[in-house]
N, C-alpha and C positions, 0 to 999 in steps of 0.2 A: 398794256404792254409787257406784263409781266406773267402771263401767261401764254403760251404759243401755243398755236390754233393747227391740229396738222390740216395740213394741206391735200389731197389725193390728183396727183398728174396725171389726169382719164385723158379720153375724144373728147371734145368741146363739145358743149350742145349748140353754143352761138358762138358768132366769131371774136364778143367780147373776151371769152373766157380763154383768149391768146394773149401773150405775151411775147412783145416785140423787142429786140435790143441788136440795135444797128450801131456798129463805132462807124462815123461821119470822119474823124480821124483817131491814130494810136489801134487801128486796126491791124494786126503784124508791120507795125514799125513803129518806132519813137518821137513824137512830136506831135502836136495839133492835135491833142486830148481832146474830145468831141466825141461824146454815149449818148446815141437819141434811145431812150426807153418808152414804149406805148401799152398798157392795159388799160381797158375798163374805160376807155373814149378819154383819157388823158396822157398827158406828152409830156416828157421832163428831157433836158440837156445837162448830161455830167458834163463839164469844163468847155470850153472854149476857148483852146487855146492856137499858136501858128508853130508853124517846123522852122526852126531854128536856122535848116541847111537850106530855106527858100527866101523869097521875096515877097514881097506887095501883095497880090491876089493868089498866086500859087503858093503863099505860105497858109493861106486858108483851110479850113475845114470842107465837106463838099457837102457848104452850105445850101447849094441849090434842089438839093434832092429833098429838103423839106420846105415845109410852107412854116417859116418862123413865128407867124400869128396864130397858130396852132399850138405854139409851143404854152404850158400853163406854166412850169417853174423851169429855173435854172438854176443850178448847183454849182459854186467852185470850191472847189478841192482847195488851195493853196495858191500862192503868188506867184510862184514859175510862168513866163514867158507859153510855156510849150499845156500851158492850162489852165491862163485868162489872158493871154497875150491878144486873142481876137474880141474881148469883150466888149472895147468902147467901139467897136467897130458893129457888133452883134446888135449893143444898145442902143446904137446911133442910127443907123443904117440901114438897118430893115426895119419889118413891118411886126418887129416882136412885141407884145405888151404884156407878156404875163411878169410874173415877179423874180428875181432874183436875190441872192441867199448866198452870204459867207462869214468866216468868223470877223472878229473884231481884228485881230491881229493882220489878218488877209484881207483885209478893206483899206486898214493905212498903209501897209505896205504897198498893194497894188499901186497904189495912187504915184509912189515915186520911183518907182520899178518900171512903171509904164510911161512914166514923163523921161528916163533915161531913154528906154526902149527908141521915142521919138527923136530925142534928139542927137543920137549916134546912129541911127538909119545912117548906110552910106546908100540911100535912094532918094531919088530925083521926090517931088513935092507931090508931083501927081500920081506918081504909083503907092504913095506913104496911104496907109489902110484907115488911119485917124489923124486927127491933130491935135493939138494942147488943148483946144477948148471943145473938143468932141470927149476928150478924158476927163474933161472937168465935168462935165454936164451928165457924161456916167454914173457920174457918184452919187447924186442923186435919187439913183435908180437902184441903188445897190442897199439893202437888209443887211440885217447884221443879228446872227446865231449864235446863241452860246453854247458850250459841249452839253450836254446831253440838255438842250433846252428843245423840246417836243413843240414841234410847230406844225398847222396845220393849212395846203392851200386846195382849193378847188375837188377835199374829200383827201389830196394825198397827205399822209404822215408821214414827216420827217422828222429825224434828229441826227445829230451829231457826237464823234470819238476823236481822239485825240489819234494825231497817226504819226508823231515824229517826223521826220523827214526834216521839214521846216518851220519855225516858228508859225503857230496858226495853223500850221495843215490838220485838215481834216477827212475823218471816211465816213461817210452819211449814210443811215441806214435809212430806208424808203419803204414804208408800207399802203399800199391799195386794196382796197377791199381784202384785208386779211392776206395778202401777199407776202413777204418783207423779201426787199431784196439790200445788199450792202456792197456800196462805192468804196475801195479802199483808198481810188486816190492814189498815189505817191507814197508811201508808208516803209516804214522801219519799225523792227520789234527789237533792236537793238539802243541802250542808253550810250547816251553820247556825253560830252565836256556839258553839255548844256540845253538837254531836250531830253524830254519823257523818254520810253518808247512807246511804241503803240498800242493803245487799249484791248485787249481782245472781249468784242461786245457779250456780256450775259443774253442776249435775245439773240437766237438762233433764227438764221436767213435762209431763205428758201434759194436763193441766186445769191452766188458773190462772183462779184465785175472784181477780176483781181488783176493788179500789173503784173508785168514776166520779163521786167528789162532785165534782170540778168539770170535769167533762164535757173542751168541747171548748176553754174557757178558759187561757190562758197567764197565768202568773204574771209580773208585771214583777219587773225586777231586784232580787236584796235591796240592794244600795247603795242603790237609789232609792227601795224602798220603805224603808226605815228613816229615809233624809234625809228624807220626806216625815213619816214619822210622828214624828220627834223637832222636825222645824220646828211641827207641825198643837199642838204639845205646847206648845213655845215660846210660837207665839204665844195660846195661849189662858191661859197665867199669862201673858204682857206685857198682859194687858187687866185684870187682878185677877180673873180669874175660877178659879174651881177645875178641876180634867182630871180627868174621871173613866173608868176605862179596864178594864171586865169582863171577867175572867178567868177559866178554871179556877184553884185552887190550883195545881195541879200540871198541868206541860207549856209551855202559850205562855210564860204566867207568867214562867217563868227565862229565860227569851230576852229579853222586856223589857225585863226588871229588869235584865241583864249591859248593853242597849243603855244603858238611861236613866244607869244610873250612870256609865257612860263617857263619856255626853254633858255629863253633869253638872260632870264630873271637867275638862272641858273647856272650861267654860264657867263661872266665877268668879263673875260677874255673878247667876246661880242658887244659888248655894250656902246664901241666905237663906230659897229658896222650900222646906218639905219636900217628900220622896217618900215615901209610904206603902205596905206592903204589906199588905193587909188583908184576913185571914184569918186564922180561929181554928188553923187547924195550923200558921201560916206559921212556926214557930220549929221546928217534927215535921217538915213536907218541906223546908225548905233541910238539915235534918241528914241526911235520906235524899239529896240530892241531892252533897251534903260524902262520904258515905259510899260514892257509884254513881261516883265521878270518873271512874275504868277503865274505866266503857262508857261516856266522851263522847269526843268528837275528838283528834285528837293534839295542838288545841292550848289546851284545856283541860289535859289531860296533864300538860303541859310547864308549865303557868303554874303550877297546886298546887305545884310543885318551889318556887318560888320565892315567892308568896302565893297562897290561897286563892283564885280569883274571886268565888266565893256569898259572899264575908263582903266585904256591902257599905258602902260609906262613906259614902254618900247615901242612903239608904235606911232607915228606919226600919218594923221591923214593930208592926201596927195589930189587936187582938185581937176589939175589939168600937167600938162606938160610946162606948159607956159612957167608953174611952180618949182618944175623939177634940176637938181644941180647935181646933174647924171657925172659925177668923177667918185672913181673909185666904186670897191664893191657895196652893193648895196638887197633889198630882197624891196621886191614888190608885184604886193597882189593889186591886181588890176582886172574891172572888166572889158567884156562883157568873159563869161567863160568857155566858150569855144571861139573866142576869138575870131567872128564872123569881121568887128569893126571895132570901133572904140578906143577906148586908151591902150587895152592890150595888143591889139592889134598893131598899133604905134610903138607899142612900145619892143614887139618880140619884131619887127622889120629895123627898128634899129639896132639888135645886139643879134640879130639870129645868123651874124656870120663872125664872130666871132668865140671860138673855142673854149676858150673860160667861161664864158655865161653857159646859164640851162634854164630848161623851162621843165614846170613840174606843174604834168596834166591832173589835177586832182581831182576832177568829178568823171561822171558819163558823159560820151561825146555822139553824137549825133551823126551819122554820116551826113557828107556834102557839106562839111564844114572845115577849114582851117585845125582845129584843134584834133580832128578824126587823122586826118589828111599828115599829119608830121608824125604820127605813134608810129606810120611804117616806115617810118626814117628816110623820108625821099631826100637825093641832093641836092638837091634848091626846091626854091618856094617860088610864088610869084605872087607877088604885092599888088596893094587894091588898085595901084594906077601901072598893073600891067608889066612892073620890071622884072626881070626873073635872078635873086640872090641864091647866093650859097647858103646851103645848112650844115652850122658848124657847129654850135651849139648843141648841148648835151639835151637828149628827152627823156623824162621820166615818168611812168604813168603810174600813180602810187593812190589808187581810188579812198577818195572819203565820201563817195557817193550814198546819199542815205535810202536807198532802195532793198529789200528784202534780198536776199539769196536764197537759194534751194531749200537749206534748212528751216531757215524763219518764215516762208512761204508755204511750207510743205506741214510746218508745226502749226500755223496757224490756218489753215483747213486742218486738221487734223485734230483741233479744238471747237469747229465751227460745225464740222460735217454737213454740209451743204448738198442737195441733193442735184445743181448744177452749178457749175464753177465755167467765167466767161473769161478765158484769157484777153487779154488787153495790155498797151506798153509795151512791146518787146518786138524788138526786130523778128524777119520770119524766124530764122534757124534756134534763134535762144527761146523761142513760144511753140517752138514743134518740139525740140528737145522737154522743155517742162510738161508740155503736155504728155508726151509718151510717158515720163518717168511717175508722174502722177496716175494714168492711168495704170503701169505695173504697179503700182505702190499699194490699190487697190482692186485688184482684178480677180483678187485669191479671197478678198473678205468679203465672205456672206451677209457680213453685218450691215458693210457701211458701202449704200451705192451711189457712185458719184459719176455724172456725167462733163466732160470736159469741154468745152468748145471754143474753138482761136479764131475766129472771124477775121476775114479781110476789112477794108477800109470800104462800107457800104453794102456789105453783105450781112444779112439780116438774121439772128436766130429764133427760132418762135419755137415760145414754149406752152403748154396748154396747163390751164390751172382751174378745176370749178370745183368752188367749195359750196357749200351748203348755204341757202338764202334764210334766212332766221327772222322774224319779226315778233318787234317785242310791243306787249299792249302795254298803253300807258294813258294818264289822264285816269276820269270819271269809270272809263271802261276797266282800270287795273283794281279801281273798291271795292267791283263784287269780286269774292271768293271764288273761284275758276272749280267747274267739276268736268270732270273725265268725257267726253263726248259733249261739250258743251259748243253750242254757236256762239261763235262771236262776232256778232257784225258792228264795223267800222268805214272809215277812211280809212288807205291805206296811204302810209307816207313815206316816198323815197327822200331821204336827204343824203347824198352823194352816193356811198354805199349801204347804207344804217335804214332797215324798213320797221316803221312805227306803225304801230294799228292804235288810231283815235277817233273818240269822238266828234264829230264836226265841230260841236260847241267848245273843244277843247283845242283847235287848230290855232288860234289865235297865242293859244297860252306858250305851245311847244314849239310851234313855228312861228315865219316869218309871214305864212299864208295868216289869211281873214277872210271869212265866210262875205259875200257879198249876196245883196237881192235887189231880186229884179221885179216889179209889181206892173203888172199889164192889166192893160183899161183897154173894152173895146165895148162900144156903141152898138147896136142890133134896131135896127126899125122895128117898132111895134105902136101897131091902134088898136091892140083888141082890151076889154077890160082887165082890170088887175086879176077879180078876182078869178077872172079863168086861166088865168096863167098862175097862179100860186095853187091853184086845185088842183091843174095836170103836174105841177110839178112836186107838189104834196106827191099824187098820187105814182109816180114817177118814183120817189126815193124814200117817199116817210122820213124823211132828214132835212123839214124847212124850218128854218127857226127867221119871225117876221120881230126884228130889232126894235125895241121902244127908244125912244127919244132922238130921234131925225126928224129934221123936216120932209124927207119925202120916204115912200113907202119903200123899205128897205126890206132884203129878204138873204139870209143865208147860207147856202144851200151844200151840204156833203161838207159841213164845216169848214170849209175853205174860202167858196165862191159867195161874194158881195153880189150882189144885184139889186140894183136901183132904177126904180120903175120911175119915169118921165113921161108927160104928153107928148106923143109919139115916138118915144126911144126906151129901150131899157139898155144899161151900162152895167157891163159884167168887170168887178174887180177882185185881183186874184195875185198872190207874191206864186212865182215862175219857176216850176220843177215838173219834172214830167208827169208826175200824178194829176198836178193840181190842173194844168192842161189838157189831160185827159177827159177830167172833170168838166172844165169849163168848155172844153169843145160838147162834149155832151149835152149843156145848159142851152147851149146859141142851139143847138139841135132842134131841141122843145121848140126854144121862142121862137126857130125858126119855122117850122110845124104848123103852130098854133096859129100864128102870119096867118100862112099860107092857106088854114084851113079855120076863114073864122066862123063856119057853122057847127064847128064840134063845140056841142054843149058840158055841163062837165058832168063827170061818169059817164058823157055820150060819145065813145069816140069810133072812127072809123078804120077799119081795118089796117089802112097803114100807120096811123099812131098808136092804136095796138103796138102792131112789131115791133115799131122802135122803142114804146116803153118795157116789152120786153125786153129788144137788145140791150138799153143801159139801165134797167136793172137787173141781167146778168151779168154786165159790166161791171156795174159796182157791184154785185159778189165776187166776181173775179179777183177785183183791181185790192177787195177785201180780204180776201183769203188766198192772195197769190203767195204767202210767206208758206201758209200750212199743205200749201199744193203742188210746191216746186218740183216735186218728185214724184208726183204724180198723171197718169195719162188724163183721169177725166175725176169730173169731182160734180155732185147732183145737189140744186136746190130744189125750191117748193115755192113758186109765186102765192098769190093772196085766193088764189082760187085751188090750191091743191094740187095746182099741175106741175109734174116734174120736166124740170131745165136741165137738160144735159150739155154739160162744159167741155170741152174737149180742147186739149196744149197740145198743136204742133210743132212745137219747138219747145217746151219745156224753158220757157222766157218772156219774158214781158211784149218782148216782139214780134210772140207766138200769135199766131192767128188763132181766135175765137171763133169758134160756130156754135151756133144756138140752136138746139132743138126742140120743136115741142111734141108733149109725146112722147112714144117709143125712142130710147138710142138705137139709130139706126148699128153703131156699133155691138151693140150688146144682142142683134135680132138674131 
């Protein structure tokens, strides 16, 4: 992992050298993140989210373009719905049989966040993608991974880095056949009150798939943003208004709670004004955050030794409107963040007609959601029941969205210098502006060559990678000192994308393979005398051994073929392999020839049997000498009468045709 192998991008020699990246969601849009990666026969899915602005099946990525059964690995970057909201459906309702990984914190929060999504979704049961039962059963199919822990699935190596953004968010580095790809998911390079900044990997990727949410925008400084937020909240409650802050139950909510609790602590005049964290998951969410403080930044880890910063002094949990005494000014943080439904939508519709009240949009909003709609300050809004209401409350947008801005994105790319950058998770215009800015940044730099791609949904980016294939000699073959030009003979074993050369006897030691043997037995009718058969076989091969200590007359021929002589029959036994099979065929031919020509006497053979002996003898010599003659077109042998035998190899391989000529070789006449 420490040494980076340079991978040349050239025209591929085979289709498997093509690496394909296809967004099924988050291609020139924000929402339903789902990226498919295909390389060397492996398929990986990166995230499986839903679109916050759509409902039911329409909210899913374009899953119908793939066969889920072909996906080997599914990696989830973090717990936000647009990155994991479709996961229970994909795990329970499709043919997917691969493995799924996310970090420990992501899995813990995923369970509660999606449970809340199921409960607050404002659609019929028939249109729901999955149920609580589906969600529960999906938990058993999800495996966890620690940050920087290397895992391998089907030859795919992967590990993850801290991404910032939210608790447990991960960037995944994936390596297939030496080619490395980094998927950032949503990430932030700015440390905030509780999260560390995203790491810059020490390993340089060949491909970077990176979010482009904010395009070329530059975020305001954190201190200025926090001051503007606190002042806006203060102004709303000072005018006797109610302040609504729509947030997702987990993520930016905890950052804002830390800010408000500290601000209230420093302003005694506000102590009588309540702050509510309105979520059915409030207690469960905070328990998760208190559990995973070690995954947060140094400030939080140090503070936990004194007192838990997530035990708030000025903030109360609010499960539902039934527990809310709506009298006088208050501050309510309610989910969901884009007000599609749930408590935040309910409170907004109740408060929007009073000009004393105010709503602060504190995160990124997707097209098609109410939060995005009210940012254009319309005169009226449509309630979930279809009623028209006047919009008189103030609307402020103060982004605490933990996504990179242009400065962070460009610095991140500059540090990694990947040859290929794939932009995802950004609206079409923002993505186009970011692509143009990155191209301008590197167009005059001869030292760095970066290609930038911004594919639409379902549009594939195809890249060509062809690395050298190296085989490692292992086991007993490696015990001998190698000499330059030496030929190594063994079995080539390919496991995933690694090649090894092994002695067959080492297979069971270094692989999960085992050597199997097949014992062949052949019965041949034979009524001739045993001595005659032995004579002909000895004249043929000169390699006949009579075995003692056996009940029946037994011969060993060619060192590997056992011949057992019985009344009226000859049995041949041998271990099956191409060489022994050919020896057995030769012996069988002799037995059949002697059986069919009972008049043949010892030392006296007819023309046909003589030519057979010559053929078999030549064949044996050919087999014995094949290693030394594989690069020759002809070799010369001599029989017992000193007659020359010329053997030509017409195809330089064991399957080549062998022609035997007695006397002068016509090739050299």
